[in-house]
N, C-alpha and C positions, 0 to 999 in steps of 0.2 A: 602192787597195783599195775595193771596194764595200761598202755598208752592209747586206748581207743577213744578217749574223749575228744581228740583233736584230729581225727582221721576224716579226710574228705574223699568222697567217691571219685572214681576216675572218669566218670562221664560228664555230660552237660546238664545244667539245671534246666528245668522247664522254662524259666524266664529267659535264659541265654538261647534256647531253642526258638522261642517266640520272637525274640529280637532278630535273630538271624533270618528267620522266615519272613519277617516283615521287610527287612533290608533286601532280601532276594526278591520278594514280590514287587517292590518298588522298581528294582533294576529291570525286572522282566517286563513290567508295564511300559517303562520308558523305551526299552528295546522294540516292543510291539508297536508303540506309536511311531517311532522312527522308521520301522519297516513299512508301516501303513503309508506314512507321508512320502517315503522314497518311491513306493510303487505308484502312488498318485502322480508324483512329479514325472516319473518315467512315462507314464501313459500320456500325460499333457505334452511332453517334449516329443514323443513319437507322433501324436496327432499334428503338432505344429510343424514338424519336419515334413510330413506328408502334404500339408498345405503349402509349404514353401516349394516343394517339388512341383505341385500343380501350378503355382504362380510362375515358376521358371519355365515350365513347358509352355504356358501361354505367352510368356514374354519371348520365347524362341520362335514361336509362330508369328508374332507381331514383327520381330526383327527380320525374319527371313521371307516374309510376304513382300512381293514386288511393290504392292501398293501400301501406302500408309493407312492406318485405320481412320475411319471417319471421326471427325471432331465431335466432341460432346461426350455424353455418357451412354454406356451400353452395359447390359448385364445378361447373365445366362447361367447355365449349369453344365458341368463336365463330369463324366464318370472316370474315375481313376481309383486304383486299389480296390475296385469292387464296390465303391461308395460314390455318392454324388456330392460334389462340391459346388457351391455358389460363387460366382465370380462377378466383379464389377470392374469395368475399364473406363477410365476418363482420359480422353486425349485432348490436348490443347497446344496451340502453336506457341513456340518460344523463339527468342532471338529477334534481332533487328529487322531482318528481311524475311521472316516467316518461312525459313527453310528447314526448321527442325520442329519435330513434334515430341512433346513429352507425353508419355503414356503412364498413368498410374493404375496398377493392377491390385485389387484386393480380393482374396480368396478366403472364404469361411466355410465351416461345416457345422451345421446344427447350432448349438449354443456356444461353441468355442469362439475364441477371439479371432479376428481376421488377421491375416498375414498380408502385408503390402509390399509391393516391389515397384520401383520407378525405372522406366527405361526411356532413353532418348534415341530417335532415329530420324534420318532425313525424310522430308516430306515427299 
């Protein structure tokens, strides 16, 4: 008698291939989701960084202007990076003898969240 009754093939069974394929596809989908989330977060951070630069530029203008900004709220738009940014500025007196002005600057673009920056300067 030959011993052929207990011989197993050298390859994978169909069930093993299907299980391996299922595991690989789950891992690939997870990596795809992570990549998509990473790209989205990178774009959001890039836009936030640009809004921060615009806010810092506005603050530099306020701090270097010989006259303090008028008290109260003002708003407008500024073009930077080839795009339009909306800004809001609120100035109020602080301190005991009203010699300092606190200026709150908020910069937004479209539907993104606003970036705020506070500066204090002499009146």
